[in-house]
C-alpha positions as CSV (number, residue, x, y, z in Angstrom):
1,M,111.7,69.4,-110.1
2,E,110.9,65.9,-108.7
3,L,111.3,67.4,-105.2
4,I,108.7,70.2,-105.9
5,A,106.3,67.5,-107.2
6,D,106.8,65.4,-104.1
7,V,106.2,68.5,-101.8
8,F,103.0,69.3,-103.7
9,L,101.9,65.7,-103.5
10,A,102.6,65.7,-99.7
11,A,100.7,69.0,-99.2
12,G,97.7,67.6,-101.2
13,A,97.7,64.3,-99.2
14,F,97.9,66.4,-96.0
15,G,95.0,68.7,-97.1
16,A,92.9,65.6,-97.9
17,A,93.7,64.2,-94.6
18,V,92.5,67.5,-92.8
19,Y,89.5,67.6,-95.0
20,C,88.6,64.0,-94.0
21,F,89.1,64.6,-90.5
22,V,86.8,67.7,-90.5
23,L,84.2,65.8,-92.4
24,Q,84.5,62.9,-89.9
25,R,83.8,65.2,-86.9
26,R,80.9,66.9,-88.7
27,L,79.3,63.5,-89.5
28,R,79.7,62.3,-85.9
29,R,78.1,65.4,-84.6
30,F,75.4,65.0,-87.4
31,T,74.6,61.5,-86.1
32,Q,74.8,61.8,-82.4
33,L,71.4,60.7,-80.9
34,E,71.4,63.2,-78.0
35,S,72.2,66.5,-79.6
36,G,72.6,66.3,-83.3
37,M,70.5,65.7,-86.3
38,G,70.2,62.0,-85.4
39,G,68.5,62.8,-82.2
40,A,66.0,65.0,-84.2
41,I,65.2,62.2,-86.6
42,A,64.9,59.6,-83.7
43,V,62.5,61.9,-82.0
44,L,60.5,62.4,-85.2
45,S,60.5,58.9,-85.8
46,A,59.1,58.0,-82.5
47,Q,56.5,60.7,-82.9
48,V,55.4,59.2,-86.3
49,D,55.0,55.8,-84.6
50,D,52.8,57.3,-81.8
51,L,50.7,59.2,-84.2
52,T,50.3,56.0,-86.4
53,K,49.1,54.2,-83.3
54,A,46.7,57.1,-82.3
55,L,45.3,57.2,-86.0
56,A,44.6,53.4,-85.8
57,T,42.9,53.9,-82.5
58,A,40.8,56.9,-83.7
59,R,39.9,55.0,-87.0
60,G,38.7,52.0,-84.8
61,A,36.6,54.3,-82.6
62,A,35.1,56.1,-85.7
63,N,34.2,52.8,-87.3
64,D,32.6,51.7,-84.0
65,S,30.7,54.9,-83.8
66,T,29.6,54.8,-87.5
67,G,28.1,51.2,-86.9
68,R,26.3,52.4,-83.8
69,L,25.1,55.5,-85.7
70,E,23.7,53.3,-88.7
71,T,22.0,50.9,-86.2
72,L,20.3,53.9,-84.3
73,T,19.4,55.5,-87.7
74,V,17.6,52.3,-88.8
75,R,15.9,51.9,-85.6
76,A,14.8,55.7,-85.7
77,D,13.5,55.1,-89.3
78,S,11.4,52.1,-88.1
79,L,10.1,54.0,-85.2
80,A,9.3,57.0,-87.3
81,A,7.2,54.8,-89.6
82,R,5.5,53.3,-86.6
83,L,4.7,56.8,-85.3
84,E,3.3,58.0,-88.5
85,L,1.0,54.9,-88.5
86,L,-0.2,55.6,-85.0
87,V,-0.7,59.3,-85.9
88,S,-2.6,58.3,-89.1
89,S,-4.8,55.9,-86.9
90,L,-5.7,58.7,-84.5
91,H,-7.4,60.7,-87.3
92,D,-9.8,57.8,-87.5
93,L,-11.1,58.4,-83.8
94,P,-14.2,60.6,-83.4
95,E,-13.9,64.0,-81.9
96,A,-14.6,64.7,-78.2
97,E,-18.2,66.2,-79.1
98,D,-19.1,63.1,-81.2
99,R,-18.2,60.8,-78.3
100,G,-20.4,62.7,-75.9
101,D,-17.3,63.5,-73.8
102,T,-17.5,66.9,-72.0
103,S,-14.0,66.8,-70.4
104,G,-14.0,70.6,-70.8
105,D,-16.8,71.0,-68.4
106,R,-15.4,68.6,-65.7
107,R,-13.9,69.7,-62.5
108,M,-11.4,68.0,-60.3
109,R,-12.5,67.0,-56.9
110,F,-10.4,66.4,-54.0
111,V,-11.5,63.5,-51.7
112,R,-9.9,62.7,-48.4
113,S,-9.6,59.2,-47.2
114,R,-10.5,58.6,-43.7
115,G,-7.6,56.2,-43.0
116,R,-5.0,59.0,-43.4
117,R,-5.7,62.5,-43.0
118,D,-2.3,63.6,-44.5
119,S,-2.9,62.1,-48.0
120,V,-5.2,63.7,-50.6
121,E,-6.6,61.7,-53.5
122,V,-7.7,63.2,-56.8
123,A,-10.8,61.9,-58.5
124,E,-12.5,62.8,-61.7
């Protein structure tokens, strides 16, 4: 009976050794950097680092653009207020008929200078 127990114990130890050997080979293939899961993890880790750097660069560019846009918006608001003031001041000017201006009846005349025969000047 003791001999049968020893045989079963040896068979169990041999089975455990084979099981450990198979696990060791699978783990080695799993962690190889060139072809296994370790390689995929290393590649993904490198991509995450690259994307983090790209995101930081994009965030900096967006912040710069936001600052410039805010500056331009403030400048445009001040210019719009100035233009509104100029347009409202134009309403205070008299009309063309009130000034005695008859620019609609005027014709353009062409006057040639005697120094140059090729150039033509326009006079009102």
